[in-house]
Short mmCIF file of the C-alpha atoms (twelve columns), coordinates in Angstrom:
data_MODEL
# 
_entry.id   MODEL 
# 
loop_
_atom_site.group_PDB 
_atom_site.id 
_atom_site.type_symbol 
_atom_site.label_atom_id 
_atom_site.label_alt_id 
_atom_site.label_comp_id 
_atom_site.label_asym_id 
_atom_site.label_seq_id 
_atom_site.Cartn_x 
_atom_site.Cartn_y 
_atom_site.Cartn_z 
_atom_site.pdbx_PDB_model_num 
ATOM 1   C CA . MET A 1   16.958  -10.719 -12.343 1 
ATOM 2   C CA . SER A 2   15.288  -11.122 -15.690 1 
ATOM 3   C CA . ALA A 3   14.546  -7.846  -17.436 1 
ATOM 4   C CA . LYS A 4   11.039  -8.950  -18.287 1 
ATOM 5   C CA . LYS A 5   10.322  -9.251  -14.563 1 
ATOM 6   C CA . GLN A 6   10.965  -5.584  -13.872 1 
ATOM 7   C CA . LYS A 7   7.211   -5.138  -14.358 1 
ATOM 8   C CA . SER A 8   5.366   -8.279  -13.418 1 
ATOM 9   C CA . GLY A 9   1.839   -8.729  -14.719 1 
ATOM 10  C CA . ILE A 10  0.840   -11.027 -11.890 1 
ATOM 11  C CA . ILE A 11  2.056   -8.486  -9.326  1 
ATOM 12  C CA . GLU A 12  0.013   -5.787  -11.062 1 
ATOM 13  C CA . LEU A 13  -3.056  -8.024  -10.940 1 
ATOM 14  C CA . MET A 14  -2.472  -8.767  -7.242  1 
ATOM 15  C CA . ARG A 15  -2.137  -5.038  -6.531  1 
ATOM 16  C CA . PHE A 16  -5.626  -4.532  -7.904  1 
ATOM 17  C CA . LEU A 17  -7.181  -7.554  -6.189  1 
ATOM 18  C CA . PHE A 18  -5.718  -6.720  -2.797  1 
ATOM 19  C CA . ALA A 19  -6.881  -3.099  -3.184  1 
ATOM 20  C CA . VAL A 20  -10.417 -4.367  -3.848  1 
ATOM 21  C CA . GLU A 21  -10.236 -6.602  -0.769  1 
ATOM 22  C CA . ILE A 22  -9.270  -3.613  1.349   1 
ATOM 23  C CA . VAL A 23  -12.214 -1.633  -0.035  1 
ATOM 24  C CA . LEU A 24  -14.644 -4.435  0.873   1 
ATOM 25  C CA . PHE A 25  -13.079 -4.664  4.340   1 
ATOM 26  C CA . HIS A 26  -13.687 -0.950  4.904   1 
ATOM 27  C CA . PHE A 27  -17.173 -1.141  3.391   1 
ATOM 28  C CA . LYS A 28  -18.180 -3.594  6.096   1 
ATOM 29  C CA . ARG A 29  -16.747 -1.419  8.868   1 
ATOM 30  C CA . LYS A 30  -18.266 1.859   7.675   1 
ATOM 31  C CA . GLN A 31  -21.650 0.325   6.858   1 
ATOM 32  C CA . HIS A 32  -21.700 -1.501  10.213  1 
ATOM 33  C CA . THR A 33  -22.716 -4.728  8.553   1 
ATOM 34  C CA . GLY A 34  -21.576 -8.300  9.046   1 
ATOM 35  C CA . ARG A 35  -21.912 -9.256  5.419   1 
ATOM 36  C CA . ILE A 36  -20.981 -8.092  1.950   1 
ATOM 37  C CA . LEU A 37  -23.554 -9.731  -0.321  1 
ATOM 38  C CA . PRO A 38  -27.193 -9.290  0.765   1 
ATOM 39  C CA . PHE A 39  -28.134 -12.882 -0.041  1 
ATOM 40  C CA . ILE A 40  -25.123 -14.547 1.649   1 
ATOM 41  C CA . HIS A 41  -24.814 -14.330 5.422   1 
ATOM 42  C CA . TYR A 42  -21.241 -15.540 5.891   1 
ATOM 43  C CA . ASP A 43  -18.983 -12.956 7.540   1 
ATOM 44  C CA . PHE A 44  -16.638 -12.238 4.611   1 
ATOM 45  C CA . PHE A 45  -13.584 -9.922  4.429   1 
ATOM 46  C CA . ASN A 46  -12.849 -9.652  8.150   1 
ATOM 47  C CA . ARG A 47  -9.145  -9.933  7.311   1 
ATOM 48  C CA . GLY A 48  -9.186  -7.737  4.204   1 
ATOM 49  C CA . TYR A 49  -6.551  -5.502  5.793   1 
ATOM 50  C CA . ILE A 50  -3.928  -8.129  4.859   1 
ATOM 51  C CA . GLY A 51  -3.676  -6.398  1.478   1 
ATOM 52  C CA . VAL A 52  -1.736  -3.605  3.185   1 
ATOM 53  C CA . GLU A 53  0.953   -6.149  4.079   1 
ATOM 54  C CA . PHE A 54  1.263   -6.994  0.388   1 
ATOM 55  C CA . PHE A 55  1.752   -3.312  -0.461  1 
ATOM 56  C CA . PHE A 56  4.345   -2.759  2.278   1 
ATOM 57  C CA . LEU A 57  6.338   -5.796  1.136   1 
ATOM 58  C CA . LEU A 58  6.160   -4.628  -2.470  1 
ATOM 59  C CA . SER A 59  7.275   -1.102  -1.538  1 
ATOM 60  C CA . GLY A 60  10.311  -2.498  0.281   1 
ATOM 61  C CA . LEU A 61  11.223  -4.757  -2.627  1 
ATOM 62  C CA . LEU A 62  11.034  -1.953  -5.181  1 
ATOM 63  C CA . MET A 63  13.016  0.355   -2.901  1 
ATOM 64  C CA . ALA A 64  15.754  -2.271  -2.525  1 
ATOM 65  C CA . ALA A 65  15.792  -2.753  -6.309  1 
ATOM 66  C CA . SER A 66  16.433  0.983   -6.736  1 
ATOM 67  C CA . ILE A 67  19.155  0.902   -4.076  1 
ATOM 68  C CA . TYR A 68  20.848  -2.120  -5.658  1 
ATOM 69  C CA . LYS A 69  21.229  -0.241  -8.945  1 
ATOM 70  C CA . ARG A 70  22.939  2.598   -7.075  1 
ATOM 71  C CA . VAL A 71  25.160  0.173   -5.150  1 
ATOM 72  C CA . ARG A 72  26.371  -1.399  -8.391  1 
ATOM 73  C CA . ALA A 73  27.059  2.033   -9.862  1 
ATOM 74  C CA . ASP A 74  29.131  3.228   -6.892  1 
ATOM 75  C CA . SER A 75  32.803  3.667   -7.694  1 
ATOM 76  C CA . SER A 76  33.571  3.725   -3.978  1 
ATOM 77  C CA . PRO A 77  31.269  2.075   -1.409  1 
ATOM 78  C CA . LEU A 78  32.272  4.635   1.228   1 
ATOM 79  C CA . ALA A 79  31.383  7.614   -0.986  1 
ATOM 80  C CA . VAL A 80  27.689  7.113   -0.251  1 
ATOM 81  C CA . THR A 81  28.101  8.527   3.275   1 
ATOM 82  C CA . ASP A 82  28.803  11.959  1.796   1 
ATOM 83  C CA . HIS A 83  25.293  12.313  0.381   1 
ATOM 84  C CA . LEU A 84  23.210  9.680   2.176   1 
ATOM 85  C CA . GLY A 85  20.803  12.188  3.709   1 
ATOM 86  C CA . SER A 86  20.119  14.083  0.493   1 
ATOM 87  C CA . GLU A 87  19.780  10.848  -1.483  1 
ATOM 88  C CA . THR A 88  17.263  9.468   1.026   1 
ATOM 89  C CA . ALA A 89  15.298  12.702  1.015   1 
ATOM 90  C CA . ALA A 90  15.307  12.777  -2.793  1 
ATOM 91  C CA . TYR A 91  13.997  9.204   -3.024  1 
ATOM 92  C CA . VAL A 92  11.172  9.772   -0.538  1 
ATOM 93  C CA . TRP A 93  10.346  13.187  -2.010  1 
ATOM 94  C CA . LYS A 94  9.998   11.657  -5.470  1 
ATOM 95  C CA . LYS A 95  7.649   9.041   -4.040  1 
ATOM 96  C CA . TYR A 96  5.711   11.739  -2.167  1 
ATOM 97  C CA . THR A 97  5.275   14.026  -5.169  1 
ATOM 98  C CA . ARG A 98  4.135   11.145  -7.389  1 
ATOM 99  C CA . LEU A 99  1.479   10.139  -4.867  1 
ATOM 100 C CA . PHE A 100 0.332   13.629  -3.957  1 
ATOM 101 C CA . PRO A 101 -1.791  14.584  -7.017  1 
ATOM 102 C CA . GLN A 102 -4.102  11.578  -6.682  1 
ATOM 103 C CA . HIS A 103 -4.096  11.909  -2.906  1 
ATOM 104 C CA . MET A 104 -5.140  15.556  -3.205  1 
ATOM 105 C CA . VAL A 105 -8.106  14.779  -5.474  1 
ATOM 106 C CA . ALA A 106 -9.295  11.972  -3.176  1 
ATOM 107 C CA . PHE A 107 -8.825  14.162  -0.102  1 
ATOM 108 C CA . VAL A 108 -10.908 16.979  -1.565  1 
ATOM 109 C CA . LEU A 109 -13.676 14.575  -2.628  1 
ATOM 110 C CA . ILE A 110 -13.937 13.051  0.850   1 
ATOM 111 C CA . TYR A 111 -13.703 16.474  2.501   1 
ATOM 112 C CA . LEU A 112 -16.692 17.702  0.465   1 
ATOM 113 C CA . VAL A 113 -18.736 14.570  1.199   1 
ATOM 114 C CA . LEU A 114 -18.088 14.899  4.946   1 
ATOM 115 C CA . VAL A 115 -18.746 18.643  5.090   1 
ATOM 116 C CA . VAL A 116 -22.065 18.268  3.278   1 
ATOM 117 C CA . GLY A 117 -23.007 14.932  4.838   1 
ATOM 118 C CA . ARG A 118 -22.412 16.177  8.385   1 
ATOM 119 C CA . ARG A 119 -23.959 19.587  7.623   1 
ATOM 120 C CA . LEU A 120 -20.790 21.305  8.812   1 
ATOM 121 C CA . PHE A 121 -21.437 24.214  6.432   1 
ATOM 122 C CA . LEU A 122 -24.256 25.194  8.809   1 
ATOM 123 C CA . GLN A 123 -21.803 25.381  11.745  1 
ATOM 124 C CA . PRO A 124 -18.982 27.805  10.845  1 
ATOM 125 C CA . VAL A 125 -16.936 27.225  14.004  1 
ATOM 126 C CA . ALA A 126 -17.141 23.429  13.733  1 
ATOM 127 C CA . TRP A 127 -16.379 23.648  10.010  1 
ATOM 128 C CA . ALA A 128 -13.298 25.784  10.643  1 
ATOM 129 C CA . SER A 129 -12.076 23.432  13.378  1 
ATOM 130 C CA . PHE A 130 -12.676 20.408  11.158  1 
ATOM 131 C CA . THR A 131 -10.694 22.028  8.332   1 
ATOM 132 C CA . VAL A 132 -7.730  23.112  10.449  1 
ATOM 133 C CA . ARG A 133 -7.455  19.730  12.139  1 
ATOM 134 C CA . SER A 134 -7.375  18.108  8.699   1 
ATOM 135 C CA . ILE A 135 -4.187  19.902  7.612   1 
ATOM 136 C CA . PRO A 136 -1.706  17.203  8.804   1 
ATOM 137 C CA . GLY A 137 -3.656  14.580  6.871   1 
ATOM 138 C CA . PHE A 138 -3.594  16.732  3.750   1 
ATOM 139 C CA . PHE A 139 0.206   16.798  3.855   1 
ATOM 140 C CA . LEU A 140 0.386   13.088  4.808   1 
ATOM 141 C CA . ILE A 141 2.255   13.700  8.066   1 
ATOM 142 C CA . GLN A 142 -0.503  12.435  10.390  1 
ATOM 143 C CA . LYS A 143 1.426   9.356   11.514  1 
ATOM 144 C CA . LEU A 144 4.231   11.491  12.895  1 
ATOM 145 C CA . GLY A 145 1.812   12.016  15.785  1 
ATOM 146 C CA . TRP A 146 -0.444  14.677  14.244  1 
ATOM 147 C CA . ASN A 147 -3.377  12.279  13.965  1 
ATOM 148 C CA . MET A 148 -5.962  14.962  14.764  1 
ATOM 149 C CA . ASN A 149 -8.617  14.529  12.083  1 
ATOM 150 C CA . ASN A 150 -8.237  11.737  9.562   1 
ATOM 151 C CA . ILE A 151 -10.453 12.743  6.633   1 
ATOM 152 C CA . ASN A 152 -9.137  9.962   4.425   1 
ATOM 153 C CA . SER A 153 -8.311  7.517   7.206   1 
ATOM 154 C CA . VAL A 154 -7.030  4.818   4.837   1 
ATOM 155 C CA . GLU A 155 -4.097  7.079   4.004   1 
ATOM 156 C CA . TRP A 156 -2.442  6.078   7.275   1 
ATOM 157 C CA . TYR A 157 -0.762  3.509   5.012   1 
ATOM 158 C CA . ILE A 158 0.899   6.163   2.845   1 
ATOM 159 C CA . SER A 159 1.928   8.327   5.793   1 
ATOM 160 C CA . ALA A 160 3.432   5.327   7.613   1 
ATOM 161 C CA . MET A 161 5.141   4.112   4.418   1 
ATOM 162 C CA . LEU A 162 6.868   7.452   3.800   1 
ATOM 163 C CA . ILE A 163 8.049   7.681   7.414   1 
ATOM 164 C CA . ALA A 164 9.331   4.100   7.298   1 
ATOM 165 C CA . MET A 165 11.242  4.767   4.088   1 
ATOM 166 C CA . LEU A 166 13.027  7.686   5.730   1 
ATOM 167 C CA . VAL A 167 14.275  5.198   8.319   1 
ATOM 168 C CA . VAL A 168 14.911  2.109   6.192   1 
ATOM 169 C CA . TYR A 169 16.349  3.646   3.006   1 
ATOM 170 C CA . PRO A 170 19.591  5.034   4.515   1 
ATOM 171 C CA . LEU A 171 20.242  1.790   6.419   1 
ATOM 172 C CA . CYS A 172 19.706  -0.347  3.338   1 
ATOM 173 C CA . ARG A 173 21.741  2.041   1.180   1 
ATOM 174 C CA . ARG A 174 24.696  2.230   3.542   1 
ATOM 175 C CA . PHE A 175 24.784  -1.450  4.520   1 
ATOM 176 C CA . TYR A 176 23.076  -3.096  1.555   1 
ATOM 177 C CA . ASP A 177 24.351  -6.664  1.933   1 
ATOM 178 C CA . LEU A 178 24.123  -6.681  5.725   1 
ATOM 179 C CA . PHE A 179 20.664  -5.141  5.721   1 
ATOM 180 C CA . THR A 180 19.031  -7.208  2.966   1 
ATOM 181 C CA . CYS A 181 20.508  -10.501 4.179   1 
ATOM 182 C CA . LEU A 182 20.266  -10.116 7.971   1 
ATOM 183 C CA . ILE A 183 19.021  -6.891  9.551   1 
ATOM 184 C CA . GLY A 184 15.988  -6.373  7.307   1 
ATOM 185 C CA . PRO A 185 14.505  -9.883  7.364   1 
ATOM 186 C CA . PHE A 186 15.244  -10.783 10.999  1 
ATOM 187 C CA . GLY A 187 14.743  -7.269  12.355  1 
ATOM 188 C CA . GLY A 188 11.413  -7.048  10.535  1 
ATOM 189 C CA . LEU A 189 10.243  -10.349 11.963  1 
ATOM 190 C CA . ALA A 190 11.362  -9.288  15.452  1 
ATOM 191 C CA . ILE A 191 9.352   -6.051  15.277  1 
ATOM 192 C CA . LEU A 192 6.257   -7.886  14.047  1 
ATOM 193 C CA . GLY A 193 6.727   -10.481 16.797  1 
ATOM 194 C CA . TRP A 194 6.855   -7.750  19.440  1 
ATOM 195 C CA . LEU A 195 3.708   -6.138  18.033  1 
ATOM 196 C CA . TYR A 196 1.894   -9.464  17.997  1 
ATOM 197 C CA . PHE A 197 2.726   -10.364 21.596  1 
ATOM 198 C CA . GLN A 198 2.098   -6.816  22.790  1 
ATOM 199 C CA . TYR A 199 -1.219  -6.223  20.993  1 
ATOM 200 C CA . GLY A 200 -2.329  -9.614  19.666  1 
ATOM 201 C CA . THR A 201 -1.976  -8.333  16.086  1 
ATOM 202 C CA . PHE A 202 0.310   -6.185  13.981  1 
ATOM 203 C CA . SER A 203 -2.566  -4.661  12.005  1 
ATOM 204 C CA . GLY A 204 -3.441  -1.702  14.233  1 
ATOM 205 C CA . ALA A 205 -3.457  1.588   12.344  1 
ATOM 206 C CA . SER A 206 -4.282  4.048   15.143  1 
ATOM 207 C CA . THR A 207 -2.773  2.380   18.220  1 
ATOM 208 C CA . TRP A 208 -0.251  4.601   20.008  1 
ATOM 209 C CA . THR A 209 2.592   2.799   21.823  1 
ATOM 210 C CA . GLY A 210 3.430   5.848   23.907  1 
ATOM 211 C CA . HIS A 211 6.225   6.832   21.536  1 
ATOM 212 C CA . ILE A 212 5.107   5.955   18.014  1 
ATOM 213 C CA . PHE A 213 2.106   4.633   16.117  1 
ATOM 214 C CA . VAL A 214 1.975   0.853   15.745  1 
ATOM 215 C CA . CYS A 215 1.388   1.247   12.004  1 
ATOM 216 C CA . VAL A 216 4.756   3.000   11.585  1 
ATOM 217 C CA . LEU A 217 6.533   0.072   13.253  1 
ATOM 218 C CA . ARG A 218 4.470   -2.235  11.056  1 
ATOM 219 C CA . ALA A 219 5.596   -0.314  7.974   1 
ATOM 220 C CA . ILE A 220 9.273   -0.323  9.032   1 
ATOM 221 C CA . ALA A 221 9.149   -4.065  9.679   1 
ATOM 222 C CA . GLU A 222 7.407   -5.045  6.458   1 
ATOM 223 C CA . ILE A 223 9.361   -2.688  4.198   1 
ATOM 224 C CA . SER A 224 12.514  -4.163  5.730   1 
ATOM 225 C CA . LEU A 225 11.205  -7.637  4.929   1 
ATOM 226 C CA . GLY A 226 10.526  -6.429  1.384   1 
ATOM 227 C CA . CYS A 227 14.166  -5.371  1.077   1 
ATOM 228 C CA . GLY A 228 15.205  -8.872  2.046   1 
ATOM 229 C CA . ALA A 229 12.698  -10.261 -0.436  1 
ATOM 230 C CA . TYR A 230 14.365  -8.363  -3.279  1 
ATOM 231 C CA . GLU A 231 17.785  -9.779  -2.495  1 
ATOM 232 C CA . ALA A 232 16.310  -13.274 -2.221  1 
ATOM 233 C CA . ALA A 233 14.588  -12.821 -5.597  1 
ATOM 234 C CA . ARG A 234 17.770  -11.490 -7.183  1 
ATOM 235 C CA . ARG A 235 19.871  -14.389 -5.967  1 
ATOM 236 C CA . LEU A 236 17.205  -16.928 -6.856  1 
ATOM 237 C CA . GLY A 237 17.067  -15.491 -10.358 1 
ATOM 238 C CA . GLU A 238 20.779  -16.222 -10.817 1 
ATOM 239 C CA . ARG A 239 20.225  -19.961 -10.372 1 
ATOM 240 C CA . SER A 240 19.243  -22.437 -13.081 1 
ATOM 241 C CA . PHE A 241 16.066  -24.519 -12.876 1 
ATOM 242 C CA . THR A 242 14.660  -27.244 -15.073 1 
ATOM 243 C CA . GLU A 243 11.333  -26.716 -16.785 1 
ATOM 244 C CA . SER A 244 9.696   -29.120 -14.357 1 
ATOM 245 C CA . GLN A 245 11.084  -27.259 -11.354 1 
ATOM 246 C CA . SER A 246 9.996   -23.936 -12.853 1 
ATOM 247 C CA . LYS A 247 6.440   -25.229 -13.267 1 
ATOM 248 C CA . LYS A 248 6.325   -26.390 -9.654  1 
ATOM 249 C CA . LEU A 249 7.622   -23.042 -8.419  1 
ATOM 250 C CA . THR A 250 5.025   -21.282 -10.556 1 
ATOM 251 C CA . LEU A 251 2.274   -23.324 -8.893  1 
ATOM 252 C CA . LEU A 252 3.771   -22.439 -5.507  1 
ATOM 253 C CA . GLU A 253 3.695   -18.755 -6.463  1 
ATOM 254 C CA . TYR A 254 0.034   -18.943 -7.488  1 
ATOM 255 C CA . LEU A 255 -0.857  -20.875 -4.338  1 
ATOM 256 C CA . GLY A 256 0.771   -18.258 -2.127  1 
ATOM 257 C CA . PHE A 257 -1.142  -15.400 -3.721  1 
ATOM 258 C CA . ALA A 258 -4.378  -17.397 -3.590  1 
ATOM 259 C CA . LEU A 259 -3.901  -18.129 0.112   1 
ATOM 260 C CA . GLY A 260 -3.212  -14.457 0.804   1 
ATOM 261 C CA . LEU A 261 -6.408  -13.457 -0.969  1 
ATOM 262 C CA . LEU A 262 -8.391  -16.198 0.780   1 
ATOM 263 C CA . PHE A 263 -7.106  -15.073 4.180   1 
ATOM 264 C CA . GLY A 264 -8.385  -11.561 3.442   1 
ATOM 265 C CA . LEU A 265 -11.681 -13.037 2.315   1 
ATOM 266 C CA . SER A 266 -12.093 -15.117 5.458   1 
ATOM 267 C CA . ASN A 267 -12.915 -14.760 9.128   1 
ATOM 268 C CA . ILE A 268 -9.855  -16.760 10.253  1 
ATOM 269 C CA . GLY A 269 -8.297  -15.703 13.568  1 
ATOM 270 C CA . ARG A 270 -5.594  -13.040 13.709  1 
ATOM 271 C CA . ASP A 271 -3.142  -15.691 14.943  1 
ATOM 272 C CA . TYR A 272 -2.573  -16.659 11.310  1 
ATOM 273 C CA . GLU A 273 -1.902  -13.218 9.858   1 
ATOM 274 C CA . TYR A 274 1.869   -13.661 10.141  1 
ATOM 275 C CA . LEU A 275 1.595   -16.876 8.095   1 
ATOM 276 C CA . ALA A 276 -0.390  -15.036 5.416   1 
ATOM 277 C CA . LEU A 277 2.331   -12.384 5.350   1 
ATOM 278 C CA . LEU A 278 5.146   -14.909 4.940   1 
ATOM 279 C CA . VAL A 279 3.275   -16.887 2.274   1 
ATOM 280 C CA . MET A 280 2.696   -13.704 0.259   1 
ATOM 281 C CA . MET A 281 6.362   -12.783 0.648   1 
ATOM 282 C CA . VAL A 282 7.408   -16.130 -0.841  1 
ATOM 283 C CA . SER A 283 5.101   -15.554 -3.812  1 
ATOM 284 C CA . ILE A 284 6.436   -12.030 -4.328  1 
ATOM 285 C CA . ILE A 285 10.008  -13.377 -4.305  1 
ATOM 286 C CA . LEU A 286 9.122   -15.980 -6.916  1 
ATOM 287 C CA . ALA A 287 7.269   -13.428 -9.070  1 
ATOM 288 C CA . PHE A 288 10.281  -11.114 -9.186  1 
ATOM 289 C CA . SER A 289 12.937  -13.809 -9.517  1 
ATOM 290 C CA . GLY A 290 12.237  -14.450 -13.209 1 
ATOM 291 C CA . ILE A 291 12.249  -18.228 -12.750 1 
ATOM 292 C CA . THR A 292 8.486   -18.844 -12.844 1 
ATOM 293 C CA . GLN A 293 6.270   -19.230 -15.896 1 
ATOM 294 C CA . ASP A 294 3.697   -16.498 -15.379 1 
ATOM 295 C CA . ALA A 295 4.287   -14.500 -18.568 1 
ATOM 296 C CA . VAL A 296 0.605   -14.996 -19.430 1 
ATOM 297 C CA . PHE A 297 -0.125  -12.189 -16.975 1 
ATOM 298 C CA . ASN A 298 2.237   -9.775  -18.721 1 
ATOM 299 C CA . ASN A 299 -0.493  -8.085  -20.727 1 
ATOM 300 C CA . ASP A 300 -2.202  -4.722  -20.976 1 
ATOM 301 C CA . VAL A 301 -5.219  -5.843  -18.927 1 
ATOM 302 C CA . CYS A 302 -3.145  -6.728  -15.863 1 
ATOM 303 C CA . TYR A 303 -0.968  -3.635  -16.253 1 
ATOM 304 C CA . ARG A 304 -4.060  -1.433  -16.499 1 
ATOM 305 C CA . LEU A 305 -5.653  -3.030  -13.427 1 
ATOM 306 C CA . GLY A 306 -2.426  -2.462  -11.522 1 
ATOM 307 C CA . SER A 307 -2.440  1.233   -12.438 1 
ATOM 308 C CA . TRP A 308 -5.941  1.495   -10.959 1 
ATOM 309 C CA . SER A 309 -4.971  0.035   -7.577  1 
ATOM 310 C CA . LEU A 310 -3.833  3.313   -5.993  1 
ATOM 311 C CA . PRO A 311 -6.856  5.343   -7.191  1 
ATOM 312 C CA . VAL A 312 -9.159  2.551   -5.973  1 
ATOM 313 C CA . TYR A 313 -7.478  2.613   -2.579  1 
ATOM 314 C CA . LEU A 314 -7.458  6.391   -2.223  1 
ATOM 315 C CA . ALA A 315 -11.008 6.946   -3.508  1 
ATOM 316 C CA . GLN A 316 -12.787 4.217   -1.574  1 
ATOM 317 C CA . LEU A 317 -13.993 6.356   1.353   1 
ATOM 318 C CA . ALA A 318 -15.452 8.979   -0.984  1 
ATOM 319 C CA . GLY A 319 -17.787 6.311   -2.370  1 
ATOM 320 C CA . ILE A 320 -18.456 4.620   0.966   1 
ATOM 321 C CA . TYR A 321 -19.153 7.862   2.857   1 
ATOM 322 C CA . PHE A 322 -21.426 9.105   0.092   1 
ATOM 323 C CA . VAL A 323 -23.711 6.120   0.636   1 
ATOM 324 C CA . VAL A 324 -23.393 6.300   4.448   1 
ATOM 325 C CA . TYR A 325 -24.477 9.942   4.620   1 
ATOM 326 C CA . PHE A 326 -26.914 10.226  1.735   1 
ATOM 327 C CA . CYS A 327 -28.382 6.752   1.190   1 
ATOM 328 C CA . SER A 328 -28.540 5.223   4.674   1 
ATOM 329 C CA . GLY A 329 -32.313 4.652   4.528   1 
ATOM 330 C CA . LEU A 330 -32.187 2.449   1.426   1 
ATOM 331 C CA . PRO A 331 -32.278 -1.372  1.518   1 
ATOM 332 C CA . TYR A 332 -28.948 -3.081  2.041   1 
ATOM 333 C CA . GLY A 333 -28.715 -4.522  -1.475  1 
ATOM 334 C CA . VAL A 334 -29.301 -1.097  -2.998  1 
ATOM 335 C CA . ARG A 335 -26.692 0.474   -0.725  1 
ATOM 336 C CA . PHE A 336 -24.166 -2.162  -1.740  1 
ATOM 337 C CA . LEU A 337 -24.710 -1.522  -5.458  1 
ATOM 338 C CA . LEU A 338 -24.631 2.251   -4.922  1 
ATOM 339 C CA . THR A 339 -21.346 1.893   -3.019  1 
ATOM 340 C CA . VAL A 340 -19.822 -0.040  -5.918  1 
ATOM 341 C CA . LEU A 341 -21.007 2.626   -8.358  1 
ATOM 342 C CA . SER A 342 -19.930 5.607   -6.230  1 
ATOM 343 C CA . CYS A 343 -16.507 4.054   -5.554  1 
ATOM 344 C CA . ALA A 344 -16.071 3.495   -9.301  1 
ATOM 345 C CA . VAL A 345 -16.958 7.133   -10.036 1 
ATOM 346 C CA . ALA A 346 -14.630 8.381   -7.287  1 
ATOM 347 C CA . THR A 347 -11.826 6.167   -8.604  1 
ATOM 348 C CA . PHE A 348 -12.286 7.594   -12.103 1 
ATOM 349 C CA . LEU A 349 -12.153 11.161  -10.761 1 
ATOM 350 C CA . VAL A 350 -9.023  10.450  -8.711  1 
ATOM 351 C CA . LEU A 351 -7.292  8.733   -11.623 1 
ATOM 352 C CA . LYS A 352 -8.126  11.395  -14.209 1 
ATOM 353 C CA . GLY A 353 -7.824  14.350  -11.858 1 
ATOM 354 C CA . GLY A 354 -4.505  13.156  -10.456 1 
ATOM 355 C CA . SER A 355 -3.154  12.480  -13.955 1 
ATOM 356 C CA . TRP A 356 -4.158  15.964  -15.104 1 
ATOM 357 C CA . ILE A 357 -2.487  17.629  -12.104 1 
ATOM 358 C CA . GLN A 358 0.662   15.539  -12.627 1 
ATOM 359 C CA . ALA A 359 0.725   16.497  -16.314 1 
ATOM 360 C CA . GLN A 360 0.536   20.181  -15.390 1 
ATOM 361 C CA . ILE A 361 3.378   19.777  -12.897 1 
ATOM 362 C CA . ASP A 362 5.540   17.968  -15.450 1 
ATOM 363 C CA . LYS A 363 4.744   20.592  -18.078 1 
ATOM 364 C CA . ARG A 364 5.746   23.368  -15.691 1 
ATOM 365 C CA . LYS A 365 9.015   21.594  -14.845 1 
ATOM 366 C CA . THR A 366 9.819   21.284  -18.546 1 
ATOM 367 C CA . GLU A 367 9.109   24.973  -19.130 1 
ATOM 368 C CA . VAL A 368 11.354  25.969  -16.227 1 
ATOM 369 C CA . ALA A 369 14.143  23.640  -17.404 1 
ATOM 370 C CA . ASN A 370 13.986  25.075  -20.928 1 
ATOM 371 C CA . ALA A 371 13.775  28.711  -19.837 1 
# 
């Protein structure tokens, strides 16, 4: 794969846009409204959750890219079995610790809004119960079955992603070619097919199958598909294309992302969510293959927007709940603008607060290493 594609500007832009779609999807649900803009009555963003599929696919692709580097560096393919568990744990732990500072800031912000908004500080017993039941969510283990009190309910995605990686990483690492070419793509589609025919959708975040949360199966399936997407992108990048073919593939890439965004924007039936997923996967493959002509997006603006996607996602409920609990009596248009403003402020606090905490952690690690 082309070196310049290791960080794709168009992918960074899509990360931001899909994060915004998810925020608008949750705004509608928490505000109990059928519309986003006060002067337009169409029922927008009913499928905004599709952005999570984009993030799962991307996580799987990046994980497979990391694994492929290790596979190429292995002197003996069988040697990996000696340290597969520790390597898997190290990969997921690194992901966990990088996410945790921003998660912690967002969690505290939402906790404070809920405690004050619900007047829990006036009810010591209820406050204590609320706090204790929030502990699994604080450590991001709620989707192991400890789904007792989701303060930042959108973080089901992160909890499910980490659990899925613990399952998928060792399989992909041990059987890279078999997994990325066969087991990941077809197994992922089979899991999603079962979810669809069992529940009519694969988008449930809190549905319990009796053994596991649906969202964990969803994460396993889509991260597995992402692993297959990386191998497809890598192999596609090794082929030669004419300039005309490259332009056509670039248009196909843009069309796929546009259709994914439009699906999230729409009120189309859930029957088409699997098509939106597959179309986005094709666009992601093209974006990472290095064969398309989208270098115009490789700029600081797109990279900066991409770096904001996680804070936007994590902070959204702090802004939404603030308006729900403290501004519910205001006209709809005012509440919408206040939600935009409060989400922006919460995003800034999560971004800066998380960066400061991470800097302190890194500084401490350096001091310990040099001691």
